[in-house]
Phi, psi and omega in degrees: 000141178279136179225172181219157170282131176237127181237119176239116182233137173249179174309324184258339184196166167286112181278317181210137171215113190178193183254149174219162180260335178204144181226134171248117185240134174285119181241174185294337190250015178120181185285139179239117170274127183241116176266167168302147181075019185292158173298149176288124172218166171234142182206153176275138177264144174252158176312132175170206189251117168273130184239132180234129168267113188249131183294131186088359180244127182288314178276162172287148168271128181251143179216119175285127176237139185269353180145171181152205184231139177253139169221124182247129175228161192308318186242013179207136178244129170238132173241116173262090184275138174302309180225131173224143184220127168297149184293329181291348187256350183289140182219124177297319193285314183295324179292322181285332171292319178295324187293313178300316181300313182292324183290321174307312184292327177291314174300334176254008179283135181242356177219164191300323183287326178285331173293319181298312181301312179303318177294327181286326181292318178298318176303311179289332179289304180303320184290330180292317183300313181305312183295311179301319172305313183296314180295321174302315188287331192280329184282342182270000000 
């Protein structure tokens, strides 16, 4: 089986570092599936679910990302995410509350800085909710 090195890094921490045989990344133009030896590209990441097929792990490894940059090289994939949350750390109630709070801040923001912060928080909450929906639908 062919593998590639994958690094998923957020502003705060290294989220995933390891090998994968397949990666699906939500990009601005749709989901992009990446196998080892993929052509080099760079792309913008949209809020959504990053899915990794990791050798020796039965289930996909999921990471909710709020946006960022994807760099693909033949044997390495790097995702520099604005905000990223591992599936084991996701919580439906917390994500819904974060979404409500971000929407409220967005409607009350009067300057570019507060609006940008609210939009980033909203994107992170939406990404986490999308990942939780994906997990729920996969189990059905």
